[in-house]
C-alpha positions as CSV (number, residue, x, y, z in Angstrom):
1,M,113.1,116.6,59.2
2,I,113.8,120.3,59.8
3,L,115.9,120.5,56.6
4,G,113.1,118.8,54.7
5,G,110.7,121.4,56.1
6,V,113.0,124.3,55.1
7,V,113.5,122.9,51.6
8,G,110.1,121.3,50.9
9,G,107.6,122.8,53.3
10,Q,105.0,120.5,54.8
11,R,105.8,117.7,52.3
12,G,109.4,118.0,53.1
13,V,108.8,117.6,56.8
14,A,106.8,114.5,56.2
15,F,109.4,113.1,53.8
16,G,112.2,114.0,56.3
17,G,110.3,112.2,59.1
18,I,109.8,109.1,57.1
19,L,113.4,109.1,56.0
20,G,114.5,109.5,59.6
21,I,112.4,106.5,60.7
22,F,113.9,104.3,58.0
23,L,117.5,105.4,58.7
24,G,117.0,104.9,62.4
25,Y,115.8,101.4,61.8
26,A,118.5,100.6,59.4
27,I,121.4,101.7,61.7
28,S,120.0,100.4,65.0
29,D,121.4,97.3,66.6
30,D,119.4,94.1,66.6
31,Y,118.5,92.9,70.0
32,P,116.5,89.9,71.2
33,S,113.0,90.2,72.6
34,L,112.5,89.4,76.3
35,I,110.6,86.3,75.3
36,D,113.6,85.1,73.3
37,V,116.0,85.8,76.2
38,I,113.7,83.8,78.6
39,K,113.5,80.9,76.1
40,R,117.3,80.7,76.0
41,L,117.7,80.6,79.8
42,T,118.9,77.3,81.2
43,D,116.4,75.2,83.3
44,E,118.2,76.4,86.4
45,E,118.0,80.0,85.4
46,K,114.3,79.6,84.6
47,K,113.8,78.1,88.1
48,E,115.6,81.1,89.7
49,L,113.5,83.5,87.6
50,W,110.3,81.8,88.7
51,M,111.3,81.8,92.3
52,K,112.1,85.5,92.2
53,C,108.7,86.2,90.6
54,R,107.0,84.1,93.3
55,E,108.8,86.0,96.1
56,H,108.2,89.4,94.6
57,F,104.5,89.0,93.8
58,G,103.6,86.5,96.6
59,V,102.1,83.9,94.3
60,A,102.3,80.1,94.1
61,T,101.2,79.4,90.5
62,R,101.2,81.0,87.1
63,E,97.4,81.2,87.3
64,T,97.7,83.1,90.5
65,L,100.2,85.4,88.9
66,N,97.7,86.1,86.1
67,T,95.1,87.3,88.7
68,V,97.8,89.5,90.4
69,I,98.7,91.4,87.2
70,D,95.1,92.1,86.1
71,T,95.5,95.8,85.2
72,E,97.5,97.5,82.5
73,E,99.5,99.3,85.2
74,K,100.4,96.1,86.9
75,K,101.3,94.4,83.7
76,V,103.7,97.2,82.9
77,A,105.2,96.9,86.4
78,F,105.5,93.2,85.9
79,L,107.3,93.5,82.6
80,K,109.8,96.0,84.1
81,F,110.4,93.6,87.0
82,L,110.8,90.7,84.6
83,K,113.3,92.6,82.4
84,R,115.4,93.6,85.4
85,T,115.2,90.2,87.0
86,V,116.2,88.3,83.8
87,K,119.3,90.5,83.6
88,E,120.2,89.6,87.2
89,V,119.6,85.9,86.6
90,K,121.8,85.9,83.4
91,R,124.7,87.5,85.4
92,T,124.8,84.8,88.1
């Protein structure tokens, strides 16, 4: 991007940025989404994940969980918890 700016000015910066995006995407490793990982859990691992969610958030049903994570901040915290907990469940 900087080289593009030196050589081509503002258009060079834009071109360098776009080129960097495409190169970064092309060389990055593919990784599964959290949803895909959860779908591939065994039934026993899914049970363990749900039990950990119930313990952590103090809920009994999925519907109750929806009311607990009612703000954007809580949803972000939930996703971080879920990501960390899925890793733990997959290790055991």
